[in-house]
Residue frames as a rotation matrix with the C-alpha (Angstrom) as fourth column:
MET 1
-0.465 0.795 0.390 6.30
-0.740 -0.591 0.322 9.13
0.486 -0.139 0.863 -19.66
PRO 2
-0.650 0.298 0.699 4.12
-0.458 0.579 -0.674 7.29
-0.606 -0.759 -0.240 -17.13
LYS 3
-0.506 0.499 -0.703 1.86
-0.668 0.288 0.686 4.59
0.545 0.817 0.188 -18.53
ILE 4
0.398 0.699 0.595 -0.77
-0.875 0.484 0.016 2.00
-0.277 -0.526 0.804 -17.70
LEU 5
-0.762 -0.646 -0.040 0.61
-0.639 0.740 0.210 -1.54
-0.106 0.185 -0.977 -17.45
SER 6
-0.807 0.570 -0.152 -2.77
0.492 0.793 0.359 -3.18
0.325 0.215 -0.921 -16.93
VAL 7
-0.464 0.792 0.397 -6.43
-0.765 -0.584 0.270 -2.24
0.446 -0.179 0.877 -16.63
ASN 8
-0.929 0.053 -0.367 -8.13
0.221 0.873 -0.435 -4.26
0.297 -0.485 -0.822 -13.89
VAL 9
-0.367 0.882 0.297 -11.85
-0.813 -0.459 0.359 -4.66
0.453 -0.110 0.885 -13.22
SER 10
-0.912 0.213 -0.351 -14.26
0.306 0.923 -0.235 -6.83
0.273 -0.322 -0.906 -11.27
LEU 11
0.016 0.950 0.311 -17.87
-0.349 -0.286 0.892 -7.07
0.937 -0.123 0.327 -10.21
PRO 12
-0.203 -0.077 0.976 -18.68
-0.978 -0.036 -0.206 -7.56
0.051 -0.996 -0.068 -6.51
ARG 13
-0.061 0.164 -0.985 -18.59
-0.163 0.971 0.172 -11.13
0.985 0.171 -0.033 -5.28
GLU 14
0.656 0.316 0.686 -19.49
-0.726 0.014 0.688 -12.81
0.208 -0.949 0.238 -1.99
ILE 15
-0.094 -0.749 -0.656 -16.73
-0.186 0.660 -0.728 -14.70
0.978 0.054 -0.201 -0.22
ASP 16
0.873 0.250 -0.418 -16.27
0.319 0.355 0.879 -16.47
0.369 -0.901 0.230 3.11
PHE 17
-0.113 -0.921 0.374 -13.79
-0.069 -0.368 -0.927 -14.75
0.991 -0.131 -0.021 5.40
GLU 18
-0.929 -0.350 0.122 -13.20
-0.164 0.092 -0.982 -15.93
0.332 -0.932 -0.143 8.95
GLY 19
-0.737 0.662 -0.135 -16.67
0.638 0.617 -0.461 -17.42
-0.222 -0.426 -0.877 9.14
GLN 20
-0.051 0.726 -0.686 -18.48
0.102 -0.679 -0.727 -14.42
-0.994 -0.106 -0.039 7.70
LYS 21
0.247 0.224 0.943 -19.94
0.954 0.112 -0.277 -13.59
-0.168 0.968 -0.185 4.31
VAL 22
-0.137 -0.372 -0.918 -18.24
0.150 -0.924 0.352 -10.55
-0.979 -0.089 0.182 2.78
THR 23
0.657 0.350 0.668 -19.29
0.719 -0.025 -0.694 -8.86
-0.226 0.936 -0.268 -0.44
THR 24
0.194 -0.705 -0.682 -16.44
0.002 -0.695 0.719 -7.05
-0.981 -0.140 -0.133 -2.16
GLY 25
0.992 0.089 0.093 -15.28
0.098 -0.060 -0.993 -5.77
-0.083 0.994 -0.068 -5.52
ILE 26
0.521 -0.848 -0.095 -11.59
-0.658 -0.470 0.588 -5.76
-0.543 -0.244 -0.803 -4.60
PHE 27
0.049 -0.518 0.854 -10.68
0.229 0.838 0.496 -8.88
-0.972 0.171 0.160 -6.58
LYS 28
0.597 0.130 -0.791 -9.70
-0.601 -0.581 -0.549 -7.01
-0.531 0.803 -0.269 -9.75
GLU 29
0.144 -0.555 0.819 -8.28
0.509 0.752 0.420 -8.86
-0.849 0.356 0.391 -12.74
PRO 30
-0.605 -0.463 -0.648 -6.59
-0.268 -0.648 0.713 -7.51
-0.750 0.605 0.267 -15.89
VAL 31
0.572 0.722 0.389 -8.58
0.273 0.280 -0.920 -7.22
-0.774 0.633 -0.037 -19.11
GLU 32
-0.368 -0.783 0.501 -6.95
0.717 0.103 0.689 -7.27
-0.592 0.613 0.524 -22.54
ARG 33
0.017 0.459 0.888 -9.45
0.929 -0.335 0.156 -5.09
0.369 0.822 -0.433 -24.38
ARG 34
-0.909 -0.173 0.380 -9.88
0.082 -0.966 -0.243 -1.33
0.410 -0.190 0.892 -24.22
VAL 35
-0.221 0.846 -0.485 -12.64
0.972 0.234 -0.034 -0.25
0.085 -0.479 -0.874 -21.85
THR 36
0.088 0.372 0.924 -14.73
0.292 -0.896 0.333 2.87
0.952 0.240 -0.188 -21.36
LEU 37
-0.736 -0.303 -0.605 -13.86
0.673 -0.228 -0.704 5.06
0.075 -0.926 0.371 -18.40
LYS 38
0.107 0.886 0.451 -17.07
0.558 -0.429 0.710 6.68
0.823 0.176 -0.540 -17.20
THR 39
0.071 -0.033 0.997 -17.81
-0.463 -0.886 0.004 9.32
0.883 -0.462 -0.079 -14.57
LEU 40
0.597 0.283 0.751 -18.34
-0.801 0.155 0.579 6.77
0.047 -0.947 0.319 -11.80
ASN 41
0.231 -0.539 0.810 -16.22
-0.293 0.755 0.587 3.79
-0.928 -0.373 0.016 -12.81
LEU 42
-0.713 -0.518 -0.472 -14.75
-0.640 0.208 0.740 1.68
-0.285 0.830 -0.480 -15.57
GLU 43
0.255 0.747 -0.614 -16.88
-0.897 0.420 0.138 -0.46
0.361 0.516 0.777 -17.84
GLY 44
0.332 -0.046 -0.942 -17.21
-0.002 0.999 -0.050 -3.87
0.943 0.019 0.331 -16.17
ASP 45
-0.705 -0.620 -0.345 -16.19
0.387 0.072 -0.919 -2.61
0.594 -0.782 0.189 -12.74
ARG 46
0.402 0.833 0.379 -18.32
-0.051 -0.394 0.918 -2.04
0.914 -0.389 -0.116 -9.65
GLN 47
-0.756 -0.549 0.356 -17.84
-0.372 -0.087 -0.924 -1.35
0.538 -0.832 -0.139 -5.94
ALA 48
-0.386 0.609 -0.693 -19.69
0.627 0.724 0.287 -3.28
0.676 -0.324 -0.662 -3.25
ASP 49
0.150 0.368 -0.917 -19.86
0.945 -0.327 0.023 -0.65
-0.291 -0.870 -0.397 -0.48
LEU 50
0.080 -0.067 0.995 -20.55
0.705 -0.702 -0.104 2.77
0.705 0.709 -0.009 -1.98
THR 51
0.966 0.242 -0.095 -20.35
0.233 -0.641 0.732 4.47
0.116 -0.729 -0.675 1.42
VAL 52
0.508 -0.847 -0.158 -16.55
-0.104 -0.243 0.965 4.20
-0.855 -0.473 -0.211 1.36
HIS 53
-0.551 -0.684 0.478 -15.72
0.398 0.288 0.871 3.22
-0.734 0.670 0.114 -2.22
GLY 54
-0.297 0.413 0.861 -16.61
0.948 0.019 0.318 4.64
0.115 0.911 -0.397 -5.60
GLY 55
0.588 0.532 -0.609 -18.38
0.531 -0.822 -0.206 7.90
-0.610 -0.203 -0.766 -6.34
PRO 56
0.954 -0.131 0.271 -17.16
0.164 -0.528 -0.833 10.73
0.252 0.839 -0.483 -8.57
ASP 57
0.581 -0.769 0.267 -14.04
-0.812 -0.572 0.118 11.47
0.062 -0.285 -0.956 -6.47
LYS 58
-0.257 -0.636 0.728 -13.01
-0.568 0.709 0.419 7.79
-0.782 -0.306 -0.543 -6.47
ALA 59
0.651 0.612 -0.449 -13.98
-0.697 0.249 -0.672 6.83
-0.299 0.751 0.589 -10.00
VAL 60
0.779 -0.476 -0.408 -10.68
0.051 0.697 -0.716 5.12
0.625 0.537 0.567 -10.75
TYR 61
0.813 -0.509 0.284 -7.82
-0.362 -0.057 0.931 3.93
-0.457 -0.859 -0.231 -8.56
ALA 62
0.664 -0.675 -0.323 -4.21
-0.244 0.213 -0.946 3.66
0.707 0.707 -0.023 -9.72
TYR 63
0.852 -0.448 0.270 -1.39
-0.182 0.230 0.956 1.83
-0.490 -0.864 0.114 -7.97
PRO 64
0.378 -0.789 -0.484 2.31
-0.924 -0.292 -0.247 1.98
0.053 0.541 -0.839 -8.93
VAL 65
0.857 -0.159 -0.491 3.96
0.033 0.966 -0.256 -1.26
0.515 0.203 0.833 -10.00
GLU 66
-0.079 -0.962 0.262 7.09
-0.285 -0.230 -0.931 0.14
0.955 -0.148 -0.256 -8.34
HIS 67
-0.054 0.122 0.991 5.55
-0.991 -0.130 -0.038 -0.68
0.124 -0.984 0.127 -4.94
TYR 68
0.772 0.508 -0.382 4.99
-0.490 0.858 0.152 -4.35
0.405 0.070 0.912 -5.67
GLU 69
0.059 -0.833 -0.550 8.56
0.131 0.553 -0.823 -5.41
0.990 -0.024 0.142 -4.88
TYR 70
-0.632 -0.222 0.743 8.31
-0.622 -0.426 -0.657 -3.74
0.462 -0.877 0.131 -1.47
TRP 71
0.216 0.827 0.519 5.14
-0.974 0.222 0.051 -5.66
-0.074 -0.516 0.853 -0.65
ARG 72
0.674 -0.055 -0.736 6.57
-0.213 0.940 -0.266 -8.96
0.707 0.337 0.622 -1.92
ASN 73
-0.457 -0.879 -0.136 9.36
-0.009 0.157 -0.987 -8.52
0.890 -0.450 -0.080 0.62
VAL 74
-0.527 0.344 0.777 6.86
-0.841 -0.341 -0.419 -7.69
0.121 -0.875 0.470 3.39
PHE 75
0.320 0.720 0.616 4.60
-0.656 0.637 -0.404 -10.63
-0.683 -0.274 0.677 2.53
PRO 76
-0.540 -0.710 -0.452 6.83
-0.804 0.276 0.528 -13.17
-0.250 0.648 -0.720 0.72
THR 77
-0.825 0.231 0.516 4.28
0.203 0.973 -0.112 -15.99
-0.527 0.012 -0.849 0.85
ILE 78
0.225 0.960 -0.170 1.53
0.182 -0.212 -0.960 -14.02
-0.957 0.185 -0.223 -0.90
LYS 79
-0.440 -0.294 0.848 1.36
0.860 0.134 0.493 -14.17
-0.259 0.946 0.194 -4.69
MET 80
0.036 0.398 -0.917 0.91
0.158 -0.908 -0.388 -10.66
-0.987 -0.131 -0.096 -6.05
LEU 81
-0.407 -0.038 0.913 -0.37
0.907 0.098 0.409 -10.05
-0.105 0.994 -0.005 -9.55
ASP 82
-0.944 0.098 0.314 -1.58
0.007 -0.948 0.318 -6.82
0.329 0.302 0.895 -11.17
GLY 83
-0.046 0.978 0.202 -4.72
-0.304 -0.206 0.930 -5.64
0.951 -0.019 0.307 -9.39
MET 84
-0.363 -0.164 -0.917 -3.64
0.644 0.668 -0.374 -7.06
0.674 -0.726 -0.136 -6.01
PHE 85
-0.900 -0.043 -0.434 -4.45
0.375 -0.584 -0.720 -3.80
-0.222 -0.810 0.542 -4.23
GLY 86
0.036 0.999 0.004 -7.84
0.764 -0.025 -0.644 -3.43
-0.644 0.027 -0.765 -5.88
GLU 87
-0.384 -0.262 -0.885 -6.45
-0.191 -0.915 0.354 -0.93
-0.903 0.305 0.301 -8.35
ASN 88
0.749 0.652 0.117 -8.08
0.072 0.095 -0.993 -0.27
-0.659 0.752 0.024 -11.70
PHE 89
0.816 -0.570 -0.097 -4.79
-0.260 -0.211 -0.942 0.85
0.517 0.794 -0.320 -13.22
THR 90
0.598 -0.796 -0.098 -1.49
0.549 0.317 0.773 -0.78
-0.584 -0.516 0.627 -12.42
THR 91
0.991 -0.129 0.034 0.86
-0.080 -0.777 -0.625 2.01
0.108 0.616 -0.780 -13.47
GLU 92
0.239 -0.969 -0.064 4.52
0.965 0.230 0.125 2.66
-0.107 -0.092 0.990 -14.15
GLY 93
-0.614 -0.656 0.439 6.17
0.703 -0.707 -0.072 6.03
0.357 0.264 0.896 -13.50
LEU 94
0.012 0.691 0.723 3.26
-0.101 -0.718 0.688 7.64
0.995 -0.082 0.061 -11.65
MET 95
-0.463 -0.384 -0.799 4.30
0.683 0.420 -0.598 8.17
0.565 -0.822 0.068 -8.04
GLU 96
0.474 0.792 -0.384 2.48
0.833 -0.262 0.488 9.64
0.286 -0.551 -0.784 -5.05
ASP 97
0.146 -0.482 -0.864 5.26
0.644 -0.617 0.453 12.07
-0.751 -0.622 0.220 -4.17
GLU 98
-0.888 -0.452 0.081 5.11
0.333 -0.513 0.791 13.61
-0.316 0.730 0.606 -7.67
VAL 99
-0.428 0.823 0.373 1.36
0.562 -0.081 0.823 13.74
0.707 0.563 -0.428 -8.35
CYS 100
-0.994 0.098 -0.038 -0.50
-0.039 -0.678 -0.734 16.64
-0.098 -0.729 0.678 -6.73
ILE 101
-0.239 0.971 -0.027 -4.16
0.727 0.161 -0.667 16.91
-0.643 -0.179 -0.745 -5.82
GLY 102
0.500 0.532 -0.684 -5.84
-0.053 -0.769 -0.637 18.72
-0.864 0.355 -0.356 -8.71
ASP 103
-0.579 -0.730 -0.363 -3.29
-0.487 -0.047 0.872 17.68
-0.653 0.682 -0.328 -11.34
VAL 104
0.558 0.811 -0.177 -4.93
-0.557 0.207 -0.804 16.77
-0.615 0.548 0.567 -14.66
PHE 105
-0.579 -0.743 0.337 -3.90
-0.293 0.575 0.764 13.83
-0.761 0.344 -0.550 -16.85
GLN 106
0.267 0.556 -0.787 -4.82
-0.963 0.122 -0.240 12.61
-0.037 0.822 0.568 -20.32
ILE 107
-0.596 -0.370 0.712 -5.15
-0.352 0.918 0.182 8.81
-0.721 -0.142 -0.678 -20.53
GLY 108
-0.526 0.408 0.746 -6.28
0.789 0.561 0.250 7.40
-0.317 0.721 -0.617 -23.85
SER 109
-0.467 0.443 0.765 -9.23
0.405 -0.662 0.630 9.53
0.786 0.604 0.130 -24.90
SER 110
0.592 0.679 -0.434 -10.19
0.675 -0.124 0.727 10.24
0.440 -0.723 -0.532 -21.27
ARG 111
-0.262 -0.621 0.739 -9.12
-0.108 -0.742 -0.662 12.99
0.959 -0.254 0.128 -18.90
VAL 112
0.477 0.368 -0.798 -8.78
0.674 0.430 0.601 12.53
0.564 -0.824 -0.043 -15.12
ILE 113
0.204 -0.342 0.917 -7.98
-0.492 -0.846 -0.205 14.67
0.846 -0.409 -0.341 -12.07
ALA 114
-0.494 -0.462 -0.737 -6.05
0.418 0.616 -0.667 13.42
0.762 -0.637 -0.111 -9.02
THR 115
0.325 0.777 0.540 -8.21
-0.216 -0.494 0.842 13.75
0.921 -0.391 0.007 -5.90
GLN 116
0.502 -0.040 0.864 -6.84
-0.865 -0.029 0.501 11.82
0.005 -0.999 -0.049 -2.92
PRO 117
-0.697 -0.696 -0.173 -4.84
-0.666 0.718 -0.204 8.87
0.266 -0.027 -0.964 -1.60
ARG 118
0.198 0.710 -0.675 -6.42
-0.173 0.704 0.689 5.56
0.965 -0.020 0.262 -0.76
MET 119
-0.293 -0.174 0.940 -7.03
-0.953 -0.022 -0.301 4.92
0.073 -0.985 -0.159 2.92
PRO 120
-0.817 -0.100 -0.567 -7.02
-0.205 0.971 0.124 1.19
0.539 0.217 -0.814 3.70
CYS 121
0.099 0.860 0.501 -10.26
-0.991 0.040 0.126 -0.51
0.088 -0.509 0.856 4.77
TYR 122
-0.051 -0.151 0.987 -10.83
-0.589 0.802 0.093 -4.06
-0.806 -0.577 -0.130 5.96
LYS 123
0.917 0.399 0.016 -11.53
-0.208 0.513 -0.833 -5.26
-0.340 0.760 0.554 2.41
LEU 124
0.355 -0.874 -0.332 -7.81
-0.757 -0.061 -0.650 -4.97
0.548 0.482 -0.684 1.74
GLY 125
-0.403 -0.439 0.803 -7.28
-0.860 0.483 -0.168 -7.27
-0.314 -0.758 -0.572 4.71
VAL 126
0.513 0.662 0.546 -9.78
-0.327 0.739 -0.589 -9.68
-0.794 0.123 0.596 3.19
LYS 127
0.863 -0.213 -0.459 -7.84
-0.446 0.105 -0.889 -9.64
0.237 0.971 -0.004 -0.08
PHE 128
-0.092 -0.996 -0.023 -4.54
-0.777 0.086 -0.623 -10.33
0.623 -0.040 -0.782 1.68
GLY 129
0.401 0.324 -0.857 -6.09
0.177 0.891 0.419 -12.79
0.899 -0.319 0.300 4.13
ARG 130
-0.150 -0.475 -0.867 -4.63
0.977 0.063 -0.203 -10.88
0.152 -0.878 0.455 7.08
MET 131
0.775 0.624 0.100 -5.61
0.592 -0.773 0.230 -7.67
0.220 -0.120 -0.968 8.82
ASP 132
0.298 -0.719 -0.628 -2.12
0.538 -0.417 0.732 -6.48
-0.788 -0.556 0.263 9.73
VAL 133
-0.343 -0.398 0.851 -1.80
0.938 -0.198 0.285 -5.24
0.055 0.896 0.441 6.15
LEU 134
0.626 0.685 0.372 -4.00
0.667 -0.718 0.201 -2.25
0.405 0.122 -0.906 7.04
LYS 135
0.838 -0.372 -0.398 -1.53
0.081 -0.638 0.766 -0.64
-0.539 -0.675 -0.504 9.46
LYS 136
-0.128 -0.942 0.311 1.40
0.555 0.192 0.809 -1.60
-0.822 0.276 0.498 7.27
PHE 137
0.029 0.224 0.974 -0.26
0.982 -0.188 0.014 -0.07
0.186 0.956 -0.226 4.21
LEU 138
0.915 0.365 0.174 -0.90
0.321 -0.917 0.236 3.27
0.245 -0.160 -0.956 5.91
ALA 139
0.657 -0.714 -0.243 2.53
0.046 -0.284 0.958 3.40
-0.753 -0.640 -0.154 7.54
SER 140
-0.014 -0.705 0.709 4.28
0.833 0.383 0.399 2.63
-0.553 0.596 0.582 4.25
GLY 141
-0.170 0.042 -0.985 2.96
-0.242 -0.970 0.001 5.77
-0.955 0.238 0.175 2.55
ARG 142
-0.983 -0.181 -0.035 2.40
-0.091 0.309 0.947 3.66
-0.161 0.933 -0.321 -0.56
SER 143
-0.449 0.893 -0.027 -1.23
-0.156 -0.108 -0.982 4.69
-0.880 -0.437 0.188 -0.92
GLY 144
-0.503 0.313 0.805 -1.90
0.859 0.280 0.428 4.77
-0.091 0.907 -0.410 -4.64
ILE 145
-0.930 0.093 -0.356 -3.93
-0.127 -0.989 0.074 7.53
-0.345 0.114 0.932 -6.25
TYR 146
-0.091 0.955 0.281 -7.66
0.769 0.247 -0.590 8.11
-0.633 0.162 -0.757 -6.74
PHE 147
-0.986 -0.165 -0.031 -8.92
0.100 -0.724 0.683 10.11
-0.135 0.670 0.730 -9.70
LYS 148
0.082 0.993 -0.083 -12.17
0.148 -0.094 -0.985 11.67
-0.986 0.068 -0.154 -10.79
VAL 149
-0.398 -0.146 0.906 -13.12
0.866 0.265 0.424 11.74
-0.302 0.953 0.021 -14.46
SER 150
-0.284 0.265 -0.921 -13.46
-0.094 -0.964 -0.248 15.10
-0.954 0.016 0.299 -16.16
LYS 151
0.000 0.299 -0.954 -13.83
-0.991 -0.125 -0.039 13.60
-0.131 0.946 0.297 -19.64
GLU 152
0.467 0.248 0.849 -15.09
-0.252 0.957 -0.141 10.11
-0.847 -0.149 0.510 -20.38
GLY 153
0.276 -0.397 -0.875 -13.21
-0.956 -0.021 -0.291 8.02
0.097 0.917 -0.386 -22.90
GLU 154
0.951 0.005 -0.310 -11.53
-0.035 0.995 -0.090 4.71
0.308 0.096 0.946 -23.68
VAL 155
0.255 -0.895 0.365 -8.42
-0.960 -0.188 0.209 3.42
-0.119 -0.404 -0.907 -21.91
GLY 156
0.953 0.018 -0.301 -6.27
-0.079 0.978 -0.191 0.35
0.291 0.206 0.934 -22.20
ALA 157
0.609 -0.793 0.026 -2.99
0.378 0.318 0.870 -1.25
-0.698 -0.520 0.493 -21.18
GLY 158
-0.149 -0.790 0.595 -0.04
0.976 -0.021 0.216 0.57
-0.158 0.613 0.774 -22.67
ASP 159
0.623 0.444 0.644 -1.72
0.565 -0.825 0.023 3.98
0.542 0.349 -0.764 -22.71
ALA 160
-0.582 -0.794 0.177 0.50
0.514 -0.528 -0.676 6.90
0.630 -0.303 0.715 -21.77
ILE 161
0.434 0.608 -0.665 -0.48
0.898 -0.349 0.267 8.98
-0.070 -0.713 -0.697 -18.74
GLU 162
-0.282 -0.559 0.780 0.17
0.700 -0.676 -0.231 12.52
0.656 0.481 0.582 -19.92
HIS 163
-0.158 0.131 -0.979 0.46
0.858 -0.473 -0.201 15.26
-0.489 -0.871 -0.038 -17.28
ILE 164
-0.190 0.155 0.970 -1.35
0.838 -0.489 0.242 18.17
0.512 0.858 -0.037 -18.92
GLU 165
0.262 0.290 0.920 -2.11
-0.155 -0.929 0.337 20.55
0.952 -0.231 -0.199 -16.04
LYS 166
-0.510 -0.524 -0.682 -0.58
0.626 0.319 -0.712 21.18
0.590 -0.790 0.165 -12.61
ASP 167
0.670 0.727 -0.150 -2.49
0.603 -0.414 0.682 22.47
0.434 -0.547 -0.716 -9.61
PRO 168
0.225 -0.637 0.737 -0.77
-0.120 -0.769 -0.628 25.65
0.967 0.053 -0.250 -8.28
ASN 169
0.704 0.106 0.702 -1.00
-0.681 -0.180 0.710 24.64
0.202 -0.978 -0.054 -4.60
ARG 170
-0.034 -0.805 -0.593 1.37
-0.514 0.523 -0.681 21.67
0.857 0.281 -0.431 -5.09
ILE 171
-0.029 0.114 0.993 -0.01
-0.920 0.386 -0.071 19.41
-0.391 -0.916 0.094 -2.40
THR 172
-0.592 -0.299 -0.749 1.05
-0.659 0.714 0.236 15.89
0.464 0.633 -0.620 -3.32
ILE 173
0.474 0.683 -0.555 -0.78
-0.283 0.715 0.639 12.65
0.834 -0.146 0.533 -2.68
SER 174
-0.113 -0.621 -0.776 2.05
0.657 0.539 -0.527 11.78
0.746 -0.569 0.347 -0.27
ASP 175
-0.831 -0.155 0.535 1.50
-0.200 -0.813 -0.546 15.07
0.520 -0.561 0.645 1.57
ILE 176
0.113 0.962 0.247 -2.09
-0.761 -0.076 0.645 14.09
0.639 -0.261 0.723 2.36
VAL 177
0.562 0.026 -0.827 -0.99
0.279 0.935 0.219 10.73
0.779 -0.354 0.518 3.78
ARG 178
-0.504 -0.842 -0.192 1.79
0.541 -0.134 -0.830 12.41
0.673 -0.522 0.524 5.77
LEU 179
-0.657 0.291 0.695 -0.57
-0.523 -0.840 -0.143 15.01
0.543 -0.457 0.704 7.24
TYR 180
0.437 0.896 -0.085 -3.07
-0.613 0.365 0.701 12.32
0.658 -0.254 0.709 8.19
ALA 181
0.740 -0.107 -0.664 -0.69
0.296 0.938 0.179 9.72
0.604 -0.329 0.726 9.60
LYS 182
0.013 -0.891 -0.453 2.31
0.954 0.147 -0.263 11.66
0.301 -0.429 0.852 10.93
ASP 183
-0.867 -0.495 0.060 2.52
0.471 -0.853 -0.226 15.47
0.163 -0.168 0.972 10.76
LYS 184
0.009 0.996 -0.093 -0.76
0.953 0.019 0.301 16.38
0.302 -0.091 -0.949 12.42
LYS 185
0.328 0.067 -0.942 0.54
0.600 -0.785 0.153 19.82
-0.729 -0.616 -0.298 13.45
ASP 186
-0.761 -0.619 0.195 1.69
0.518 -0.396 0.758 21.01
-0.392 0.678 0.622 10.02
ILE 187
0.189 0.944 -0.269 -1.05
0.544 -0.329 -0.772 23.60
-0.817 0.000 -0.576 9.67
GLU 188
-0.249 -0.326 -0.912 0.83
-0.547 -0.730 0.410 25.43
-0.799 0.601 0.004 6.91
SER 189
-0.983 -0.126 -0.130 0.48
-0.179 0.576 0.797 22.46
-0.026 0.807 -0.589 4.58
MET 190
-0.494 0.869 0.031 -3.07
0.789 0.464 -0.403 21.79
-0.364 -0.174 -0.915 5.76
SER 191
0.060 0.502 -0.863 -4.00
0.064 -0.865 -0.499 25.40
-0.996 -0.025 -0.084 5.01
ARG 192
-0.581 -0.301 -0.756 -2.70
-0.719 -0.245 0.651 24.97
-0.381 0.922 -0.075 1.46
ALA 193
-0.968 0.189 0.167 -4.45
0.232 0.927 0.296 21.62
-0.099 0.325 -0.941 1.10
VAL 194
-0.227 0.965 -0.135 -7.92
0.650 0.047 -0.759 23.01
-0.726 -0.260 -0.637 1.86
LYS 195
-0.078 0.144 -0.986 -7.49
-0.475 -0.876 -0.091 25.53
-0.877 0.461 0.137 -0.97
VAL 196
-0.939 -0.325 -0.113 -7.31
-0.260 0.458 0.850 22.76
-0.224 0.828 -0.515 -3.58
ASP 197
-0.183 0.948 -0.260 -10.64
-0.980 -0.196 -0.027 22.58
-0.077 0.250 0.965 -5.41
ALA 198
0.014 0.180 -0.984 -10.19
-0.567 0.812 0.140 18.91
0.824 0.556 0.113 -6.28
LEU 199
-0.937 -0.340 -0.078 -9.65
-0.123 0.531 -0.838 17.78
0.327 -0.776 -0.540 -2.68
PRO 200
-0.223 0.926 -0.303 -12.90
0.455 0.374 0.808 16.11
0.862 0.042 -0.505 -1.53
GLU 201
0.210 0.425 0.881 -14.98
-0.468 -0.747 0.472 17.86
0.858 -0.511 0.042 1.13
GLY 202
0.928 0.151 -0.341 -14.37
0.180 0.618 0.765 15.11
0.326 -0.771 0.546 3.66
TRP 203
0.077 -0.982 -0.173 -10.64
0.951 0.124 -0.282 15.74
0.298 -0.142 0.944 3.59
LYS 204
-0.349 -0.176 0.920 -11.15
0.121 -0.982 -0.142 19.52
0.929 0.061 0.364 3.76
HIS 205
0.647 0.660 0.383 -13.37
-0.348 -0.191 0.918 19.13
0.679 -0.727 0.106 6.83
TYR 206
0.749 -0.421 -0.513 -10.78
0.637 0.670 0.381 16.88
0.183 -0.612 0.770 8.48
PHE 207
-0.281 -0.941 0.189 -7.97
0.842 -0.336 -0.422 19.39
0.461 0.041 0.887 7.91
PHE 208
-0.054 0.343 0.938 -10.09
-0.189 -0.926 0.328 22.35
0.980 -0.160 0.115 9.04
GLU 209
0.902 0.430 -0.024 -10.77
-0.089 0.240 0.967 20.50
0.421 -0.870 0.255 12.29
GLN 210
0.423 -0.832 -0.359 -7.08
0.893 0.450 0.008 19.67
0.155 -0.324 0.933 12.71
ILE 211
-0.370 -0.534 0.760 -6.11
0.439 -0.822 -0.363 23.30
0.819 0.200 0.539 12.15
LYS 212
0.355 0.595 0.721 -8.61
-0.408 -0.596 0.692 24.46
0.841 -0.539 0.031 14.78
LEU 213
0.928 -0.013 -0.372 -7.35
0.299 0.619 0.726 21.84
0.220 -0.786 0.578 17.23
VAL 214
0.014 -0.999 -0.043 -3.71
0.939 0.028 -0.343 22.82
0.344 -0.036 0.938 16.77
GLU 215
-0.379 -0.131 0.916 -4.51
0.094 -0.990 -0.102 26.53
0.921 0.048 0.387 17.13
LYS 216
0.677 0.679 0.283 -6.65
-0.273 -0.124 0.954 25.88
0.683 -0.723 0.101 20.21
ASN 217
0.750 -0.448 -0.488 -3.83
0.654 0.614 0.442 23.94
0.102 -0.650 0.753 21.85
LYS 218
-0.268 -0.850 0.453 -1.38
0.707 -0.493 -0.507 26.71
0.654 0.185 0.733 21.01
GLY 219
0.052 0.398 0.916 -3.58
-0.248 -0.883 0.398 29.13
0.967 -0.248 0.053 22.88
LYS 220
0.935 0.323 -0.147 -3.35
0.027 0.348 0.937 27.01
0.354 -0.880 0.317 26.00
ASN 221
0.332 -0.901 -0.279 0.46
0.912 0.382 -0.149 27.11
0.241 -0.205 0.949 26.04
């Protein structure tokens, strides 16, 4: 069964990056104790820019430990510890091509719902000290998984991640990344994606617009 290897939190801090002051909460570090998972975030964790991070649909971010070896090969000079990608949960056995938007999981005494993949922003580049990580991150398909919290509770390292409910539309986290980055004409999958209640409105709007664009272009042919 999938499980949490580490729970990682941080408060926003100001750092110097290429001559500019940047405030970010991406420098997550593991905590040994159990923490409360609330509707908006974990106890002891905050986001710096709430326009693109945080909120109910991005309450907690999980990243598979299975991806770490890939990134160590891509960036061999960068030391990568749990929390390197700004994730709250470094997980084992929870992969983007198996988790579907709307799937429900029990973790500790909390309950969460998968909502979307993570799209890279420049703060990830700040963490890595290089901006080429942004394109590489998106192209890799190794996005990690955002969750919203349907039941608050306590979580900790070692907790099992129990899959207790499956969304019937079966649109995976990887599907969303694929539709955004590669298969922009797959309107069949997009049409299924917009039916998923847990998919955030921003994603639904994007796919509706893509569907209209594809259908409009078909009419011109």
